[in-house]
C-alpha positions in Angstrom: -49.9 -28.0 52.3 -49.9 -26.2 49.0 -52.1 -23.1 49.0 -54.1 -22.3 45.9 -53.3 -18.9 44.4 -56.1 -16.6 43.0 -55.2 -18.0 39.6 -55.7 -21.5 40.8 -59.1 -20.7 42.3 -60.3 -18.8 39.3 -59.2 -21.7 37.1 -61.4 -24.3 38.9 -64.3 -21.9 39.4 -64.3 -21.3 35.6 -64.1 -25.0 35.0 -67.1 -25.5 37.3 -69.0 -22.8 35.5 -68.2 -24.4 32.1 -69.4 -27.8 33.4 -72.7 -26.3 34.7 -73.4 -24.9 31.3 -72.6 -28.2 29.6 -74.8 -30.1 32.1 -77.7 -27.8 31.7 -77.5 -28.1 27.9 -77.3 -31.9 28.2 -80.3 -32.1 30.5 -82.3 -29.8 28.2 -81.6 -32.1 25.3 -79.3 -29.7 23.5 -76.2 -31.7 24.0 -76.3 -35.4 23.1 -74.9 -38.1 25.4 -72.1 -38.9 23.0 -71.0 -35.2 23.1 -71.6 -34.8 26.9 -69.8 -38.0 27.9 -66.2 -36.8 27.3 -67.0 -33.5 29.0 -68.3 -35.1 32.2 -65.4 -37.6 32.2 -62.9 -34.8 32.1 -64.4 -33.6 35.3 -64.4 -36.9 37.1 -68.1 -37.9 36.5 -68.7 -41.5 35.5 -71.9 -43.4 35.1 -71.6 -46.6 37.0 -73.8 -49.7 37.7 -76.5 -47.9 39.6 -75.8 -44.2 39.5 -73.2 -41.5 38.6 -69.9 -41.8 40.3 -67.7 -38.8 41.0 -64.0 -39.2 41.6 -62.4 -36.2 43.5 -58.7 -35.6 43.1 -56.6 -35.5 46.3 -53.2 -34.5 44.8 -50.4 -36.6 46.3 -52.8 -37.5 49.2 -52.7 -34.2 51.1 -56.1 -33.1 52.6 -57.0 -30.4 55.0 -59.7 -30.7 57.7 -61.7 -28.0 55.9 -61.7 -30.0 52.7 -62.6 -33.2 54.5 -65.6 -31.4 56.1 -66.7 -30.3 52.7 -66.5 -33.9 51.4 -68.6 -34.9 54.4 -71.2 -32.2 53.5 -71.3 -33.5 49.9 -71.8 -37.1 51.2 -74.5 -36.0 53.6 -76.5 -33.7 51.3 -75.9 -35.1 47.8 -74.9 -38.7 48.0 -77.8 -41.1 47.4 -80.6 -38.6 47.0 -82.8 -40.7 44.7 -85.9 -42.0 46.4 -86.2 -45.7 47.0 -82.5 -46.4 47.2 -80.9 -48.2 50.1 -80.1 -45.4 52.5 -77.8 -47.6 54.6 -75.2 -47.3 51.7 -75.8 -43.6 51.2 -73.9 -40.6 52.6 -70.4 -42.1 52.2 -67.2 -41.8 50.2 -64.6 -44.3 49.2 -60.9 -43.6 49.3 -59.1 -45.4 46.5 -55.6 -46.8 46.2 -54.7 -43.7 44.1 -55.4 -41.2 46.9 -58.7 -40.1 45.4 -62.2 -40.0 47.0 -65.2 -41.4 45.1 -68.9 -40.7 45.6 -71.2 -43.3 44.2 -74.8 -42.0 44.4 -74.9 -38.4 43.4 -77.7 -37.7 40.9 -76.3 -36.2 37.7 -78.7 -33.3 37.8 -77.0 -32.1 41.0 -73.5 -32.7 39.8 -72.8 -29.0 39.0 -73.8 -28.0 42.5 -71.2 -30.4 43.8 -68.5 -29.0 41.5 -69.2 -25.5 42.9 -68.9 -26.8 46.5 -65.6 -28.5 45.7 -64.2 -25.3 44.2 -65.0 -23.5 47.4 -62.3 -25.6 49.1 -59.8 -25.8 46.3 -60.9 -29.2 45.1 -62.2 -30.7 41.8 -62.4 -33.9 39.7 -60.4 -32.6 36.7 -58.4 -35.5 35.1 -59.5 -38.2 37.5 -60.9 -39.9 34.4 -60.2 -40.1 30.7 -57.1 -40.7 28.6 -54.9 -38.1 30.2 -52.4 -37.7 33.0 -54.3 -38.6 36.2 -53.9 -37.6 39.8 -50.2 -37.5 40.9 -49.7 -39.9 43.8 -46.9 -40.1 46.4 -45.9 -41.4 49.8 -48.4 -40.7 52.6 -45.4 -40.0 54.8 -43.9 -37.4 52.4 -42.2 -34.6 54.3 -42.2 -36.4 57.6 -40.5 -39.8 57.0 -37.2 -40.4 58.7 -35.8 -42.2 55.7 -36.7 -39.4 53.3 -33.9 -38.2 51.0 -35.9 -35.4 49.4 -39.4 -34.2 50.1 -41.4 -35.1 46.9 -44.4 -32.8 47.5 -43.0 -29.7 45.8 -42.2 -31.7 42.7 -45.6 -33.4 42.8 -47.2 -30.0 42.8 -45.1 -28.9 39.9 -46.2 -32.0 38.0 -49.8 -31.4 39.0 -49.8 -27.8 37.6 -47.9 -28.8 34.5 -50.1 -31.8 33.6 -53.5 -30.2 34.4 -55.3 -29.6 31.1 -52.0 -30.0 29.2 -53.3 -29.4 25.7 -50.9 -31.9 24.0 -51.8 -34.7 26.4 -55.6 -34.4 26.8 -56.3 -37.4 24.5 -53.6 -40.0 25.0 -54.0 -43.6 23.8 -55.0 -44.5 27.4 -55.0 -43.2 30.9 -51.6 -42.3 32.3 -50.5 -42.5 36.0 -47.4 -41.0 37.7 -46.2 -41.7 41.2 -43.3 -40.0 43.1 -41.3 -41.2 46.0 -38.6 -39.3 47.9 -37.7 -41.9 50.6 -35.3 -44.9 50.8 -38.4 -47.1 51.1 -40.9 -47.1 48.2 -44.3 -46.5 49.8 -45.8 -45.2 46.6 -45.5 -48.4 44.5 -43.7 -46.3 41.8 -42.7 -49.3 39.6 -46.3 -50.2 39.1 -47.0 -46.9 37.4 -46.8 -45.6 33.8 -44.0 -43.4 35.1 -42.4 -43.9 38.5 -40.1 -41.2 39.9 -37.6 -41.8 42.7 -35.9 -38.7 44.0 -32.2 -39.3 44.6 -29.0 -37.3 45.3 -25.8 -37.9 43.3 -22.3 -37.9 44.7 -22.2 -34.1 44.4 -25.4 -33.8 46.5 -27.5 -32.7 43.4 -31.1 -33.7 43.3 -32.5 -35.7 40.4 -34.9 -38.5 39.5 -34.5 -42.2 38.8 -37.1 -42.6 36.1 -39.1 -45.8 35.6 -41.5 -46.2 32.7 -44.0 -48.8 31.6 -45.3 -50.2 34.8 -48.9 -51.2 35.2 -51.4 -53.9 36.3 -54.6 -54.9 34.4 -54.6 -57.9 32.0 -50.8 -57.7 31.6 -49.0 -56.9 34.8 -45.6 -55.3 34.0 -43.0 -53.8 36.3 -41.6 -50.5 35.2 -38.2 -50.3 33.5 -35.5 -47.9 34.7 -34.8 -45.8 31.6 -32.8 -43.0 33.2 -30.8 -43.3 36.5 -30.5 -39.5 37.0 -32.6 -36.8 35.4 -31.7 -33.4 37.1 -34.8 -32.0 38.8 -34.7 -28.9 36.6 -35.2 -31.2 33.5 -37.8 -33.6 34.8 -40.7 -32.0 33.1 -38.8 -32.1 29.8 -38.0 -35.8 30.2 -41.6 -36.7 31.1 -42.8 -34.7 28.2 -40.5 -36.6 25.9 -41.8 -39.9 27.3 -45.4 -38.9 26.9 -44.9 -37.5 23.4 -43.4 -40.8 22.2 -46.3 -42.7 23.8 -48.8 -40.3 22.3 -47.3 -40.8 18.9 -46.8 -44.5 18.9 -49.1 -46.0 21.5 -51.7 -48.4 20.3 -55.0 -46.7 19.6 -56.5 -49.6 17.7 -56.8 -52.0 20.6 -58.0 -50.9 24.1 -56.2 -53.8 25.7 -52.9 -52.9 24.2 -53.1 -49.1 24.5 -51.2 -48.6 27.8 -47.6 -47.4 27.6 -46.4 -50.7 29.2 -47.3 -52.5 26.0 -45.3 -50.0 23.9 -42.2 -50.2 26.2 -42.3 -54.0 26.2 -42.8 -54.2 22.4 -40.2 -51.7 21.4 -37.5 -52.2 24.0 -34.3 -50.1 23.2 -36.1 -48.4 20.4 -38.5 -46.8 22.8 -35.6 -45.4 24.9 -33.9 -44.1 21.8 -37.0 -42.3 20.7 -37.4 -40.7 24.2 -33.8 -39.6 24.3 -34.1 -38.1 20.8 -37.2 -36.2 21.8 -35.6 -35.1 25.1 -32.6 -33.7 23.3 -34.7 -32.0 20.7 -36.9 -30.2 23.3 -33.8 -29.1 25.3 -32.2 -27.8 22.1 -35.2 -25.8 20.9 -33.6 -22.6 22.3 -29.9 -21.6 22.6 -29.5 -22.5 26.3 -32.4 -24.9 26.8 -33.5 -22.8 29.8 -37.0 -22.0 28.5 -38.0 -25.6 29.1 -36.5 -26.1 32.6 -38.2 -25.6 36.0 -36.9 -22.3 37.3 -35.4 -22.3 40.8 -37.6 -19.4 41.8 -40.7 -21.4 40.8 -39.7 -24.4 42.8 -38.9 -22.2 45.8 -42.3 -20.5 45.5 -44.1 -23.9 45.6 -41.8 -25.4 48.2 -42.7 -22.5 50.5 -46.1 -24.1 50.9 -44.5 -27.2 52.5 -42.8 -25.6 55.4 -43.6 -26.9 58.9 -47.1 -25.9 60.0 -47.4 -22.7 62.0 -47.7 -23.4 65.7 -46.0 -26.8 65.6 -44.0 -27.6 68.7 -40.6 -28.6 67.6 -38.8 -29.1 70.9 -38.0 -32.7 71.8 -39.8 -34.2 74.7 -39.5 -37.5 76.6 -41.6 -40.0 74.7 -44.4 -41.7 76.6 -43.9 -45.3 77.6 -44.7 -47.7 74.8 -45.7 -51.1 75.9 -45.2 -50.7 79.6 -47.1 -53.1 81.8 -49.5 -50.6 83.2 -50.9 -49.6 79.7 -54.0 -51.3 78.2 -53.0 -53.9 75.6 -55.2 -52.2 73.1 -53.2 -49.0 73.5 -49.8 -50.8 73.2 -51.0 -52.6 70.1 -52.2 -49.3 68.6 -48.8 -47.8 69.3 -47.1 -50.7 67.6 -49.3 -50.8 64.5 -50.8 -47.4 63.9 -48.1 -45.0 65.2 -45.1 -44.3 62.9 -41.7 -42.7 63.3 -41.3 -39.1 62.4 -38.3 -37.0 61.2 -39.2 -34.3 63.8 -38.2 -35.0 67.4 -41.2 -35.4 69.7 -43.6 -36.2 66.9 -45.3 -39.2 65.3 -47.5 -39.9 62.3 -50.7 -41.8 63.2 -52.9 -43.9 60.9 -56.6 -43.7 61.4 -57.8 -47.2 60.3 -60.7 -47.3 58.0 -60.7 -51.1 58.2 -63.2 -52.5 60.7 -66.1 -55.0 60.7 -69.2 -53.7 58.9 -67.3 -51.1 56.8 -66.0 -51.9 53.3 -62.2 -51.2 53.0 -61.7 -47.5 52.1 -65.3 -46.5 52.8 -66.0 -43.6 55.2 -69.3 -42.1 56.2 -70.1 -38.4 56.3 -70.1 -38.6 60.1 -66.7 -40.3 60.1 -65.3 -37.7 57.7 -66.4 -34.9 60.1 -65.0 -36.8 63.0 -61.6 -37.3 61.3 -61.5 -33.6 60.4 -62.0 -32.8 64.1 -59.2 -35.1 65.1 -56.9 -33.4 62.5 -57.8 -30.0 63.9 -57.2 -31.1 67.4 -54.1 -33.3 67.0 -52.5 -32.6 63.5 -52.5 -29.0 62.6 -55.6 -29.4 60.5 -53.9 -31.8 58.0 -54.5 -35.4 56.9 -53.1 -37.7 54.3 -54.9 -40.4 52.2 -52.7 -43.5 52.1 -52.1 -46.0 49.3 -53.7 -48.6 51.6 -57.0 -46.7 51.8 -56.6 -45.3 55.3 -56.2 -41.8 56.6 -53.1 -40.5 58.3 -52.4 -37.7 60.8 -48.9 -36.3 60.0 -48.2 -33.9 62.8 -49.1 -35.6 66.2 -47.1 -34.6 69.2 -46.0 -37.6 71.4 -47.5 -36.1 74.5 -50.9 -36.3 72.8 -50.8 -39.9 71.7 -52.8 -41.2 74.6 -55.5 -38.5 74.2 -55.6 -39.2 70.4 -56.0 -42.9 71.0 -58.9 -42.4 73.4 -60.7 -40.1 71.0 -59.9 -42.2 67.9 -61.1 -45.4 69.7 -64.4 -43.8 70.6 -64.9 -42.9 66.9 -63.9 -46.3 65.5 -60.6 -45.2 64.0 -58.2 -47.0 66.4 -58.3 -50.6 65.2 -54.7 -51.8 65.7 -54.5 -53.7 62.5 -52.3 -51.6 60.1 -50.2 -54.0 58.0 -52.2 -57.1 59.2 -54.6 -59.3 57.2 -57.8 -57.2 57.8 -56.0 -54.0 56.7 -56.8 -55.2 53.2 -57.1 -53.2 50.0 -60.3 -53.6 48.0 -62.1 -51.9 45.2 -65.9 -51.3 45.4 -66.4 -54.2 42.9 -69.7 -55.3 41.5 -71.8 -53.7 44.1 -71.1 -50.3 42.5 -68.8 -50.6 39.5 -70.2 -51.3 36.1 -66.9 -52.8 34.9 -66.6 -55.4 37.7 -67.0 -59.1 37.1 -67.6 -59.9 40.7 -68.2 -58.3 44.1 -65.4 -57.3 46.4 -67.3 -56.0 49.4 -68.9 -59.3 50.5 -65.7 -61.2 50.1 -63.9 -58.6 52.2 -66.6 -58.8 54.8 -66.5 -62.6 55.0 -62.7 -62.5 55.5 -63.1 -59.9 58.2 -65.6 -62.1 59.9 -63.4 -65.2 59.7 -60.3 -63.3 61.0 -61.9 -61.2 63.7 -59.5 -62.2 66.5 -56.6 -59.8 67.0 -54.5 -62.4 68.7 -54.7 -64.5 65.6 -54.0 -61.6 63.3 -50.9 -60.7 65.4 -49.7 -64.3 65.2 -50.1 -64.3 61.4 -48.2 -61.0 61.3 -47.5 -58.7 58.4 -49.4 -59.5 55.2 -50.8 -57.6 52.3 -54.2 -58.8 51.0 -55.5 -57.1 47.9 -58.9 -57.7 46.3 -60.0 -56.6 42.8 -63.5 -57.1 41.3 -62.2 -57.3 37.8 -59.0 -57.4 35.7 -58.7 -53.6 35.7 -57.0 -54.2 39.0 -58.2 -51.1 41.0 -57.7 -53.3 44.1 -54.1 -53.9 43.1 -54.4 -57.7 43.5 -51.2 -58.3 41.4 -49.1 -56.7 44.1 -50.7 -58.4 47.1 -48.9 -61.1 49.1 -52.2 -62.7 48.6 -54.3 -61.3 45.7 -57.9 -62.1 45.0 -59.4 -61.3 41.5 -63.0 -61.5 40.7 -63.7 -63.2 37.3 -66.9 -64.1 35.4 -67.5 -67.8 34.8 -70.6 -68.5 32.8 -72.4 -65.6 34.3 -71.4 -66.5 37.9 -68.9 -64.8 40.2 -65.6 -66.6 40.8 -62.3 -65.6 42.4 -58.8 -66.3 41.2 -56.0 -66.3 43.9 -52.4 -65.2 43.5 -49.4 -65.4 45.9 -46.2 -63.6 46.4 -46.9 -60.2 44.8 -45.1 -57.0 46.0 -45.7 -53.3 45.7 -41.9 -52.7 46.1 -41.8 -51.8 49.7 -39.1 -53.0 52.1 -41.5 -55.4 53.7 -42.5 -56.9 50.4 -39.2 -56.8 48.5 -38.8 -55.7 44.9 -42.0 -55.1 42.9 -43.3 -58.3 41.4 -46.6 -59.7 40.3 -48.1 -62.6 42.3 -48.5 -66.1 40.8 -51.8 -67.7 40.2 -52.2 -70.9 42.3 -54.8 -72.7 40.3 -58.4 -72.5 39.0 -60.8 -69.9 40.4 -63.0 -70.5 43.5 -66.6 -69.8 44.2 -67.4 -66.9 46.5 -68.3 -69.0 49.5 -65.0 -70.9 49.2 -62.8 -67.8 49.4 -62.6 -67.5 53.2 -61.8 -71.3 53.5 -59.1 -70.9 50.8 -57.6 -68.0 52.6 -57.6 -69.9 55.9 -55.9 -72.9 54.2 -53.2 -70.6 52.8 -52.7 -69.0 56.2 -52.6 -72.4 58.0 -49.9 -73.6 55.4 -47.8 -70.6 56.2 -48.1 -71.1 60.0 -47.1 -74.7 59.7 -44.1 -74.0 57.3 -42.7 -70.7 58.6 -39.4 -70.3 60.2 -38.9 -68.1 63.3 -39.4 -64.5 62.4 -40.4 -65.3 58.8 -43.3 -63.3 57.3 -45.9 -64.7 55.0 -44.4 -63.4 51.8 -41.0 -64.7 52.8 -42.3 -68.2 53.4 -44.3 -68.2 50.2 -41.2 -67.3 48.2 -39.0 -69.8 50.0 -41.3 -72.9 49.6 -43.0 -71.9 46.3 -46.6 -72.1 45.4 -47.0 -75.9 45.4 -47.8 -76.4 49.1 -50.3 -73.5 49.0 -51.9 -74.8 45.9 -52.4 -78.2 47.5 -54.0 -76.6 50.5 -56.4 -74.6 48.3 -57.2 -77.7 46.2 -58.2 -79.5 49.3 -60.8 -76.8 50.0 -62.2 -77.2 46.4 -62.3 -81.0 46.8 -64.1 -80.7 50.2 -66.7 -78.4 48.6 -67.2 -80.8 45.7 -67.9 -83.8 48.0 -70.0 -81.9 50.5 
């Protein structure tokens, strides 16, 4: 993991002190809300439906056990402190699809104390909100995936340092998101981002980036466009700066719904690319050799030194334990199949700690569970965890000889549900229960689906499937990219849900990134589990041997699924 320098630490301590002064002046009535609002947003503090919400940055998903314990302390001591609130929902955090952690009940008056605690463990909420470059995201298996071409983490860290409080890009037309992948399989959904970066090597073995621009979800789902097939790594900051400058200059500021870069790219087409290339050449030509604007090799080497193998890691290969032998409990063999992943180091595996189980909203984790996960990381994974795009936690450095002990411990703590990649391993935003922007609730819908599909044998028969739920068109639950997507909509003041089929985040399982297709009018909340069951039954009756849900959906089209869903609507109408 990257280790903060003294400069880094002083930077976030100073920012925390600045925020404390701003907060105290606001609470004293010396700083009006209109003036204070952009200051708190720049530090990750929103005001949501019921209380302030803090979004904590977890850059490219890497998290230490020490940091997770501090997040647990904040949840326990600061989350939901106001008297009279429902304490059953207090003391928890929510991991988002963008590898952040959100707290939903911290009183604003105590927010500066939380900033100080975060700074103690090299964490903050800077640029997790506002019209700026947000948290840089990446593959949760970065640095350990067998299919990795180049480790993206050093480049992610370069991007983090470059973009943090970049004076030119602090007030963009709209928020701006960058994702980086270094593997053959895209596990970071890069083409759904404003800028998606794919690390590659050319024929000469030189490292560079395929650069995609203009992806995004929301009201207008757009897949990013490849605008440069190979940007040398030394020049990538210059190229990104050119892209963001063009966006900053020409992006729509007169219309919130047309302000994202995807609208500009779609509207201007080749003219956008020409403008970027002109800006790129101009920046490179601002000095005689262009070297002042490039990433120095020495700086990349300095940062990359933080991403060497953890000290004390056993690197010798061992004979792997039996997987699926008849004398092992079926729960263990299923866990090996679903939650344990291949590793580039002999004798090691990556292991997902599932945060998806009955009674727990997707992505939520209590203070006690955070402490427990930190203990598992210290015991089995060199004190390191990763936050996944699918709202789970991952242990990246597990030795094969300790898999059985890890399973036993994780099972006792509720982290060993063997459902990774299955229907109940769904993505969902907090929805209307917490978010002031949401049109409908996501949590009760997710709970109803979990209750309907609570049998593991059934889930294994259904097989791999991505279910994504968003409470509004802002798409924080990434419903567009789900094999099945569920979107909460407002209909005459009531909560309804629109269903899409065939979306993809761009992974090998899902195929090229594509937005799902709407299968008809929206459904009432109590119809959603029946609709989902009808869709699944259609797949099970139509599938060919070995065919996954998304494959069947694309082969037969939406008509059979729409008919099945319509039958649910008709049955409800006549009941």
